[in-house]
C-alpha positions as CSV (number, residue, x, y, z in Angstrom):
1,M,6.9,27.8,3.9
2,W,9.0,24.5,4.3
3,F,6.7,23.6,6.9
4,S,3.9,24.2,4.9
5,I,5.4,22.1,2.2
6,I,6.3,19.3,4.4
7,A,2.7,19.2,6.1
8,A,1.7,19.0,2.6
9,A,3.6,16.2,1.7
10,I,2.6,14.1,4.7
11,A,-1.2,14.7,4.9
12,P,-2.1,12.6,2.1
13,G,-0.5,9.8,3.7
14,I,-1.8,10.5,7.0
15,S,-5.2,10.8,5.8
16,L,-5.5,7.7,4.1
17,L,-4.0,5.5,6.7
18,C,-6.9,7.1,9.0
19,Y,-9.2,6.1,6.5
20,F,-8.7,2.9,5.9
21,Y,-8.1,2.2,9.7
22,L,-11.6,3.6,10.4
23,K,-12.9,1.1,8.1
24,D,-12.3,-1.9,10.7
25,K,-15.5,-2.4,11.7
26,Y,-15.0,-5.3,14.7
27,E,-11.7,-4.6,16.0
28,S,-9.4,-1.8,15.6
29,E,-5.3,-2.9,15.8
30,P,-3.2,-1.2,18.2
31,I,-2.0,2.4,17.0
32,S,1.6,1.3,18.2
33,M,1.8,-1.9,15.7
34,V,0.1,0.6,12.9
35,A,2.6,3.2,13.6
36,R,5.5,0.6,14.1
37,L,4.5,-0.6,10.0
38,F,4.5,3.0,8.8
39,I,7.9,3.9,10.1
40,F,9.0,0.8,8.5
41,G,7.8,2.1,5.2
42,V,9.6,4.9,5.6
43,I,12.7,3.6,6.2
44,L,12.5,1.0,3.3
45,V,12.5,4.2,0.7
46,F,16.2,4.8,1.3
47,P,17.8,1.2,0.7
48,T,14.9,1.0,-2.0
49,M,16.4,4.1,-3.8
50,V,19.9,3.1,-3.5
51,L,19.5,-0.8,-5.2
52,Q,16.9,1.0,-7.7
53,R,19.7,3.5,-8.9
54,A,22.4,0.8,-9.0
55,L,20.0,-1.3,-11.1
56,V,19.4,1.4,-13.6
57,L,23.2,2.0,-13.6
58,G,23.7,-1.5,-14.3
59,F,20.9,-2.3,-16.8
60,G,19.7,0.7,-18.3
61,E,16.4,2.6,-17.8
62,N,14.0,0.1,-20.2
63,P,10.5,1.2,-19.5
64,F,9.2,-2.0,-19.0
65,A,12.1,-3.3,-16.8
66,F,12.3,-0.3,-14.7
67,S,8.6,-0.4,-14.0
68,F,8.0,-4.2,-13.4
69,L,11.2,-5.1,-11.9
70,F,13.4,-2.4,-10.7
71,S,10.2,-0.6,-9.1
72,A,7.1,-2.4,-8.6
73,G,9.1,-6.0,-8.3
74,M,11.5,-4.7,-6.1
75,E,9.2,-2.5,-3.6
76,E,6.4,-4.9,-3.5
77,C,9.1,-7.8,-2.7
78,L,10.4,-5.8,0.2
79,K,7.1,-4.9,1.2
80,F,6.0,-8.7,1.5
81,F,8.9,-9.6,3.2
82,I,8.5,-6.9,5.8
83,I,4.7,-7.8,6.4
84,Y,5.4,-11.6,6.3
85,Y,8.3,-11.2,8.9
86,V,7.4,-8.7,11.2
87,I,3.5,-9.1,11.5
88,Y,2.1,-11.9,9.7
89,K,2.5,-14.5,12.9
90,H,2.1,-11.9,15.4
91,V,-0.6,-12.4,18.0
92,Y,-2.1,-8.7,16.8
93,F,-2.7,-10.3,13.2
94,D,-5.9,-12.2,14.5
95,E,-8.7,-10.9,11.9
96,P,-8.2,-11.1,8.1
97,Y,-8.9,-7.4,7.8
98,D,-5.9,-7.1,9.8
99,G,-3.5,-7.9,6.9
100,I,-5.2,-4.8,5.0
101,V,-4.3,-2.7,8.1
102,Y,-0.6,-3.3,8.2
103,A,0.1,-3.6,4.7
104,V,-1.6,-0.2,3.9
105,A,0.7,1.4,6.9
106,L,3.6,-0.1,5.5
107,S,2.9,1.1,1.6
108,L,1.9,4.6,3.0
109,G,5.0,4.8,5.5
110,F,6.8,4.4,2.1
111,A,5.0,6.3,0.0
112,T,4.9,9.3,2.4
113,M,8.7,9.4,2.6
114,E,8.7,9.5,-1.3
115,N,6.3,12.4,-1.3
116,V,8.5,14.1,1.4
117,I,11.8,13.7,-0.6
118,Y,9.9,14.7,-4.2
119,A,8.6,18.1,-2.0
120,L,11.9,19.0,-0.8
121,L,14.3,18.3,-4.0
122,D,11.6,19.2,-6.5
123,F,9.1,20.9,-5.3
124,S,7.3,23.5,-8.1
125,T,3.8,24.0,-6.8
126,F,1.1,22.9,-4.4
127,S,-0.5,21.4,-7.1
128,H,2.2,19.0,-7.9
129,L,1.7,17.8,-4.7
130,L,-1.9,17.5,-4.6
131,F,-1.1,15.6,-7.9
132,R,1.0,13.2,-6.2
133,A,-1.9,12.7,-3.6
134,F,-4.4,11.6,-5.8
135,L,-1.9,9.3,-8.1
136,P,1.4,7.7,-6.5
137,V,0.4,8.2,-3.0
138,S,-3.0,6.7,-3.0
139,A,-2.0,4.1,-5.7
140,H,0.5,2.8,-3.2
141,A,-2.3,2.7,-0.4
142,L,-4.5,0.4,-3.1
143,F,-1.3,-1.6,-3.8
144,G,-1.5,-2.2,0.1
145,V,-5.1,-3.3,0.7
146,I,-4.7,-5.7,-2.3
147,M,-1.4,-7.4,-0.4
148,G,-2.8,-7.2,2.8
149,Y,-6.1,-8.8,2.1
150,Q,-4.6,-11.8,0.4
151,M,-2.4,-11.9,3.5
152,G,-5.5,-12.4,5.3
153,K,-6.9,-14.9,3.4
154,A,-3.6,-16.8,3.8
155,K,-3.5,-16.5,7.8
156,F,-6.9,-18.0,8.0
157,N,-6.9,-20.2,5.3
158,P,-3.8,-22.7,6.3
159,L,-5.1,-25.2,3.6
160,A,-4.2,-22.6,0.8
161,E,-1.8,-20.2,2.3
162,K,0.7,-20.7,-0.1
163,K,-1.7,-19.8,-2.8
164,Y,-2.9,-16.9,-1.6
165,L,0.9,-15.7,-0.5
166,R,1.4,-15.7,-4.5
167,R,-1.4,-13.8,-5.0
168,A,-0.4,-11.4,-1.9
169,L,2.8,-10.8,-3.8
170,L,2.2,-11.2,-7.6
171,L,-1.3,-8.9,-7.7
172,P,0.2,-5.8,-6.3
173,L,3.1,-6.1,-8.3
174,I,1.2,-6.6,-11.4
175,F,-0.8,-3.6,-10.7
176,H,2.0,-1.1,-9.7
177,G,4.0,-2.1,-12.7
178,I,1.2,-1.4,-14.7
179,F,0.8,2.1,-13.0
180,D,4.6,3.0,-13.3
181,Y,4.7,2.0,-17.0
182,I,1.7,4.0,-18.1
183,L,3.5,6.9,-16.3
184,L,7.0,6.2,-18.2
185,S,5.6,5.5,-21.4
186,F,2.7,7.4,-22.2
187,K,3.9,11.1,-22.0
188,S,1.2,12.6,-23.5
189,N,-2.1,10.5,-23.1
190,W,-1.4,9.1,-20.0
191,L,-4.5,10.2,-18.1
192,W,-6.9,8.4,-21.0
193,L,-5.1,5.3,-19.4
194,M,-4.3,6.1,-15.7
195,L,-7.9,7.4,-14.7
196,P,-9.8,4.3,-15.7
197,L,-7.0,2.1,-13.8
198,M,-7.2,4.4,-10.6
199,I,-11.2,4.2,-10.6
200,F,-10.6,0.4,-11.4
201,L,-8.3,0.1,-8.2
202,W,-10.4,2.1,-6.0
203,L,-13.7,-0.1,-6.7
204,F,-11.8,-3.5,-6.3
205,S,-10.0,-2.0,-2.7
206,L,-13.3,-0.7,-1.5
207,R,-14.8,-4.4,-2.4
208,L,-12.1,-6.4,-0.6
209,L,-12.4,-4.0,2.5
210,N,-16.0,-5.0,2.5
211,K,-15.1,-9.0,2.1
212,A,-12.4,-8.7,4.7
213,N,-14.7,-7.3,6.9
214,D,-17.3,-10.0,6.3
215,R,-15.3,-12.6,7.3
216,S,-14.0,-11.5,10.7
217,P,-14.5,-13.9,13.4
218,F,-15.5,-10.8,16.0
219,R,-18.5,-10.0,13.1
220,A,-20.2,-13.2,14.9
221,V,-19.4,-12.0,18.7
222,Q,-20.6,-8.8,18.1
223,R,-23.6,-10.0,16.7
224,D,-24.3,-12.3,19.7
225,E,-23.8,-9.3,22.1
226,E,-26.6,-7.4,20.2
227,A,-28.5,-10.3,20.3
228,K,-28.4,-10.2,24.4
229,I,-28.7,-6.7,24.3
């Protein structure tokens, strides 16, 4: 029973990671590096939970402050810090889509660990795990897409690097804060706000995937090789 619960908690994150990893059309990243970022995300859950609890005890549980500062603010800042200092300047970050792969891996590591903790401590039915797969887990992946896309633009646009780095932090933070605020503040009619938000995030993220692939320097190389054939 417990094995089934944990497997059900892990499966959405792994499935989404595989999906975004395979959407890289031109040069897939080393699985070892993607796994490393995923593990960083898993580890990141524990200090984040401690810090969030300390902030709630110190400043109270105001929904707006918790959503945009204690939750989204802290989580997205820590993710940004890890991506910037672990992979941003690494040799493997060699095309715009790489930012998406690594940011999504980190975000899904975080979301998967959260899901496992929820399953172990507050499990009621498998439908609740399915609910979390469609909302918190996939939302974290989409926040990762947005951050990673902007990190990719910053990496390969040195003249506008600071602008895109600011966007890489602020855009996922804002969307994450809105997501949390809806869940905390709209107890009865949250679905009517959450559904359009998630549809928008998915459509927006899929557009970013295509744009990142279109900017790959390996696209021209592949076309040249196909022309020679």
